[in-house]
C-alpha positions in Angstrom: 0.1 -0.2 -0.2 2.9 2.5 0.6 4.0 1.8 -2.8 1.0 3.3 -4.1 0.6 6.0 -2.6 4.4 6.9 -2.8 3.6 6.5 -6.7 0.7 8.7 -6.4 2.2 11.7 -4.5 4.9 11.4 -7.3 2.5 11.9 -9.9 0.4 14.5 -8.4 3.6 16.5 -7.2 4.8 16.4 -10.6 2.1 18.7 -12.7 2.6 21.4 -9.8 6.0 21.9 -10.5 4.6 22.4 -14.4 2.1 24.7 -12.9 4.1 27.1 -11.4 7.6 26.8 -14.1 4.3 27.9 -16.6 3.3 31.2 -14.0 6.3 32.0 -13.8 6.8 31.8 -17.9 3.8 32.5 -19.5 1.9 35.4 -16.7 1.0 37.8 -19.3 -1.9 35.7 -20.5 -2.9 34.6 -16.6 -3.1 37.7 -15.9 -7.0 37.9 -16.3 -7.4 35.3 -14.3 -6.6 37.6 -11.2 -9.8 39.1 -10.0 -9.9 42.4 -10.7 -9.8 44.2 -7.2 -6.6 42.9 -6.3 -3.4 45.2 -6.7 -0.2 44.0 -8.4 -1.4 41.3 -10.8 2.2 40.3 -12.0 2.8 39.4 -7.9 0.4 37.2 -7.4 1.2 35.3 -10.6 5.0 34.4 -10.2 3.9 33.9 -5.8 1.1 31.1 -6.9 4.1 29.9 -9.5 6.8 30.3 -6.4 4.2 28.5 -4.4 3.4 25.4 -7.1 6.7 25.0 -7.6 7.5 24.7 -3.5 5.0 22.8 -2.5 6.1 20.6 -5.6 9.4 19.7 -4.2 8.4 19.6 -0.4 5.8 16.4 -1.9 8.2 15.3 -3.3 11.3 15.1 -0.7 8.7 14.4 2.0 10.7 17.9 3.7 7.4 19.8 5.5 5.0 17.7 2.8 2.3 17.8 5.3 2.5 21.9 5.7 2.9 22.0 2.1 -0.3 20.0 0.9 -2.4 22.0 3.4 -1.0 25.3 2.4 -1.4 24.1 -1.2 -5.6 23.1 -0.7 -6.1 26.6 0.9 -4.4 28.4 -2.2 -6.3 26.2 -4.4 -9.8 26.4 -2.2 -9.2 30.5 -2.4 -8.7 30.1 -5.9 -11.7 28.6 -5.7 -13.7 31.1 -3.9 -11.9 33.8 -6.0 -11.6 33.2 -9.8 -13.6 30.1 -10.4 -17.3 30.6 -8.6 -17.0 34.5 -10.2 -16.4 32.8 -13.3 -19.4 30.6 -13.0 -21.5 32.8 -12.3 -20.7 34.8 -15.0 -21.0 32.3 -17.3 -17.7 31.0 -18.6 -18.4 27.5 -20.3 -15.5 25.9 -18.4 -15.6 27.0 -15.7 -17.1 23.8 -13.5 -14.8 21.9 -15.7 -11.8 24.1 -13.7 -14.1 24.2 -10.4 -14.5 20.9 -10.4 -10.5 20.1 -11.1 -9.6 22.6 -8.2 -11.8 20.9 -5.8 -10.5 17.5 -7.1 -6.8 18.5 -6.4 -7.5 20.5 -3.6 -9.1 17.2 -2.2 -6.2 15.2 -2.4 -3.5 17.5 -1.2 -5.8 17.4 2.1 -5.6 13.1 1.6 -2.1 13.7 0.9 -1.3 15.2 4.1 -2.9 13.0 5.9 -1.2 10.2 4.3 2.4 11.5 5.4 1.8 12.3 8.6 1.4 8.4 9.5 4.0 6.4 9.9 4.7 3.2 7.3 3.5 0.1 8.3 5.1 -3.1 7.0 
């Protein structure tokens, strides 16, 4: 069972590393996703990118993985509340898909936070 959770943890972490890189290199195309009431749009995109990369590295190395997963779940929740739900209300046709994706990723982060905090059973 521990092998499956290790494989799942690795598969989960890799896309967040890629998401982080994408936030750092294609920031101009993401500006429209930052809520208009927030100042410094590029700053939030860069911070999210760094947070994704840091969480990914933490999950892969198991250094502060529980904390990283809890903070990642919080970040995804903030995305859901500030971006995904308003887009759904505004009638964006892809918003439900993205909202469900972020919800799933948030749930998996919480599961991984629990799994990495338990001692291995052999």
